[in-house]
C-alpha positions as CSV (number, residue, x, y, z in Angstrom):
1,M,18.8,11.5,8.7
2,D,16.4,11.3,11.5
3,A,13.0,8.9,11.5
4,N,10.3,10.9,10.0
5,F,6.9,9.7,11.5
6,D,4.1,10.4,14.0
7,W,2.7,7.6,16.4
8,H,-0.8,6.7,16.8
9,Q,-1.9,3.8,19.1
10,G,-5.0,2.2,20.1
11,S,-6.6,0.8,22.2
12,D,-6.7,-2.5,20.6
13,A,-6.8,-3.4,16.6
14,D,-10.3,-2.9,16.6
15,S,-9.9,0.6,18.0
16,L,-7.1,1.8,16.2
17,A,-8.7,0.5,12.8
18,D,-11.5,2.8,13.3
19,N,-9.2,5.1,14.4
20,L,-7.6,5.2,11.3
21,A,-11.4,4.6,9.2
22,G,-11.7,7.8,10.4
23,E,-9.2,9.6,9.3
24,L,-9.0,7.7,5.9
25,V,-12.7,9.7,5.4
26,V,-11.2,12.8,6.1
27,K,-8.5,12.2,3.7
28,L,-10.9,11.0,1.1
29,S,-13.3,14.2,1.0
30,E,-10.3,16.6,1.4
31,A,-9.1,14.6,-2.0
32,I,-12.2,14.6,-3.9
33,A,-12.8,18.3,-2.8
34,R,-9.4,19.0,-4.0
35,N,-9.3,17.0,-7.0
36,G,-12.6,15.7,-7.8
37,I,-11.4,12.1,-7.4
38,A,-9.4,10.6,-4.3
39,V,-6.8,7.3,-5.1
40,M,-5.7,5.1,-2.6
41,A,-3.3,2.5,-2.4
42,L,-4.2,-0.3,0.1
43,S,-2.1,-3.5,1.6
44,G,-3.3,-6.7,1.6
45,G,-2.5,-9.4,4.6
46,S,-5.0,-10.1,7.7
47,T,-3.8,-6.4,9.5
48,P,-6.3,-4.6,7.3
49,K,-9.1,-6.7,8.0
50,P,-11.4,-4.7,10.3
51,L,-10.1,-1.5,8.9
52,F,-11.4,-2.5,6.1
53,K,-14.9,-3.5,8.0
54,A,-14.8,0.2,9.6
55,L,-13.9,1.9,6.5
56,A,-17.1,0.3,4.4
57,D,-19.3,1.4,7.4
58,H,-18.4,5.4,6.2
59,D,-20.5,7.5,4.1
60,V,-18.2,8.5,1.4
61,D,-18.5,9.7,-2.6
62,W,-17.4,6.7,-3.4
63,S,-17.9,7.0,-7.2
64,K,-14.9,9.4,-7.2
65,V,-12.5,7.0,-5.3
66,V,-10.0,4.7,-7.1
67,I,-8.6,1.9,-5.2
68,T,-5.8,0.0,-5.9
69,L,-3.1,-2.4,-4.6
70,V,0.2,-1.3,-2.7
71,D,1.7,-4.5,-4.0
72,E,0.3,-8.1,-5.4
73,R,1.3,-11.8,-5.7
74,W,1.2,-12.7,-9.5
75,V,-1.4,-14.7,-9.5
76,P,-5.2,-14.7,-11.0
77,E,-8.2,-13.3,-8.7
78,T,-9.1,-17.1,-8.5
79,H,-5.8,-18.1,-6.8
80,E,-6.0,-18.7,-2.7
81,L,-3.3,-16.0,-2.9
82,S,-4.5,-13.3,-4.5
83,N,-4.5,-9.8,-2.5
84,A,-7.4,-8.7,-5.1
85,A,-9.4,-11.3,-3.8
86,F,-8.4,-10.7,-0.6
87,M,-10.0,-6.9,-1.3
88,H,-12.9,-7.6,-2.8
89,R,-13.7,-10.3,0.0
90,Y,-13.4,-7.8,3.0
91,L,-14.0,-4.2,1.4
92,L,-14.9,-3.9,-2.4
93,D,-18.2,-6.1,-2.0
94,A,-19.4,-4.1,0.9
95,L,-19.1,-0.7,-1.1
96,P,-21.1,0.6,-3.7
97,D,-20.3,-0.9,-7.3
98,S,-19.6,2.6,-8.5
99,V,-16.4,2.2,-6.9
100,R,-13.2,2.2,-9.4
101,F,-10.5,-1.0,-8.7
102,V,-7.0,-1.1,-10.6
103,P,-5.6,-4.5,-9.9
104,L,-1.8,-5.1,-10.6
105,Y,-2.0,-8.9,-11.3
106,Q,-3.1,-8.3,-15.7
107,P,-3.3,-11.5,-17.9
108,A,-0.3,-11.1,-20.4
109,Q,1.9,-13.2,-22.5
110,S,4.7,-10.6,-20.8
111,V,5.6,-8.8,-18.2
112,V,6.1,-5.6,-20.0
113,A,2.6,-6.1,-21.4
114,S,0.8,-6.6,-17.9
115,Y,3.2,-3.7,-16.7
116,S,1.7,-1.8,-19.5
117,A,-2.2,-2.9,-19.0
118,V,-1.6,-1.8,-15.0
119,L,-0.5,1.8,-15.9
120,G,-3.0,1.7,-18.5
121,N,-5.9,1.2,-16.2
122,Y,-4.7,3.0,-13.8
123,C,-4.2,6.0,-15.8
124,V,-7.5,5.1,-17.6
125,A,-9.4,4.8,-13.9
126,T,-7.5,8.5,-12.4
127,S,-7.3,10.3,-15.9
128,S,-3.5,11.0,-15.8
129,S,-0.9,10.5,-18.2
130,M,1.2,7.1,-18.6
131,D,4.0,9.7,-18.9
132,A,3.3,10.9,-15.8
133,P,0.8,9.1,-13.8
134,R,-1.3,10.9,-10.9
135,P,0.0,10.8,-7.7
136,F,-1.7,9.0,-4.6
137,D,-3.6,10.7,-2.1
138,I,-3.6,7.9,0.6
139,V,-0.8,4.9,0.8
140,I,-1.3,2.7,3.4
141,L,1.5,0.4,3.6
142,G,1.7,-2.9,6.3
143,M,4.9,-4.5,7.7
144,G,5.9,-8.1,8.1
145,G,7.8,-9.4,10.6
146,D,10.8,-9.9,8.5
147,G,10.8,-6.0,8.5
148,H,9.2,-5.7,4.3
149,T,6.8,-3.8,3.6
150,A,4.8,-3.7,0.4
151,S,6.7,-6.3,-1.9
152,F,10.0,-4.9,-0.4
153,F,11.6,-8.3,0.8
154,P,15.3,-8.3,2.4
155,D,15.9,-11.5,0.9
156,A,15.1,-10.9,-2.7
157,D,17.7,-10.8,-5.5
158,N,17.0,-7.0,-6.2
159,V,16.1,-5.6,-2.8
160,A,19.0,-3.1,-3.5
161,E,16.7,-2.0,-6.3
162,L,13.3,-2.4,-4.4
163,V,14.2,0.3,-1.7
164,D,16.3,2.7,-3.9
165,P,14.6,6.6,-3.6
166,A,15.7,7.1,-6.7
167,S,14.5,4.7,-9.0
168,S,13.1,5.1,-12.6
169,S,10.7,2.5,-12.7
170,L,6.8,2.7,-11.8
171,L,6.5,-0.8,-10.7
172,L,8.6,-3.2,-9.9
173,T,9.2,-7.3,-9.8
174,C,10.1,-9.4,-6.7
175,E,11.0,-13.0,-6.4
176,S,12.4,-14.1,-2.8
177,P,12.3,-17.3,-0.9
178,T,9.6,-15.9,1.1
179,T,6.9,-15.3,-0.8
180,Q,6.2,-18.5,-2.5
181,V,5.4,-16.9,-6.1
182,P,6.8,-13.7,-7.7
183,R,5.1,-10.4,-6.9
184,I,4.6,-7.2,-8.5
185,T,4.9,-3.9,-6.5
186,W,4.6,-0.2,-7.1
187,S,8.2,1.4,-6.5
188,L,9.3,3.2,-3.3
189,P,9.4,6.6,-5.1
190,A,5.7,5.9,-6.4
191,L,4.7,4.9,-2.8
192,L,5.9,7.8,-1.4
193,N,3.7,10.3,-4.1
194,T,1.1,10.5,-1.7
195,Q,-0.2,13.4,0.5
196,F,-1.5,10.8,3.0
197,L,1.4,8.6,3.8
198,A,0.5,5.6,6.8
199,L,2.1,2.3,8.1
200,H,-0.6,0.3,10.1
201,F,0.4,-2.8,11.7
202,T,-0.2,-4.9,15.3
203,G,1.7,-6.8,18.1
204,A,4.9,-6.5,20.2
205,E,7.2,-8.4,17.7
206,K,6.9,-5.9,14.8
207,R,6.9,-3.3,16.8
208,R,9.9,-4.6,17.9
209,V,11.0,-4.8,13.9
210,F,9.9,-1.1,13.7
211,E,12.1,0.2,16.6
212,Q,15.1,-1.8,15.2
213,A,14.6,-0.4,11.2
214,C,14.0,3.3,13.4
215,A,17.3,2.7,15.3
216,G,19.8,2.1,11.8
217,T,19.5,-0.9,10.6
218,D,20.4,-0.6,6.4
219,A,16.8,-0.7,4.6
220,T,17.7,-3.4,2.4
221,E,18.3,-5.6,6.0
222,L,15.1,-4.2,7.4
223,P,13.3,-2.2,4.1
224,I,10.4,-1.3,6.2
225,R,13.2,1.9,6.6
226,S,12.4,3.0,3.7
227,A,9.2,4.0,4.6
228,I,10.9,6.0,7.9
229,F,13.5,7.8,6.6
230,Q,12.8,8.3,2.9
231,Q,9.3,10.2,2.6
232,Q,8.8,14.0,2.8
233,I,6.1,14.2,5.0
234,P,6.0,12.1,8.2
235,L,4.9,8.6,8.0
236,Q,1.5,7.8,10.0
237,V,2.1,4.8,12.7
238,Y,-0.9,3.3,13.5
239,Y,-0.3,0.8,16.0
240,A,-2.0,-1.5,18.7
241,D,-0.9,-4.4,20.8
């Protein structure tokens, strides 16, 4: 099996973010024209900050856009580690109130109830069925220096389940020594079920990790490999030094 990706290199992080934001605007517009709605899953972390700023500067019919997270720490939005809080601070607060956001953390008495709430909110926002949730139009992944993407951490007890392309789950939990708090993540098949799949990262160290993953390391050791080899469409890699 060969690595399946297209490489897009920017001169710096800001120009890279501008290029990716421009492409996302095109993809959002295409999805709205095709389906009347566009559904986009975004990642947290420091790398997306310039992307979010650039994206908010574009003219999009945000009333027809649904945004969710690729993954989330299992903490309320008031917590400093919350990806939802990060999303509000750097993107959602700069967009019209008409944009719809589906958070992954849901306060509930049980994880099962929380999953049901997540899927219920997602399906209502996207007008889909809980039996067959609507595919994503756009998924933007990040990557850590340990090769994780989404909440697929190499030191998680259930890493084999997390990188399983045949998983029947839509949402999975992750606990590992490096995550600080438990996490919830869309499964690999759910994230790969998209019209546009991109990986956005910067820095020479992460580039070396990406190249190592392309060279054949097992996905349980470098989970980003699951997004390089298992998808049906080319992974669009956006990188700057």
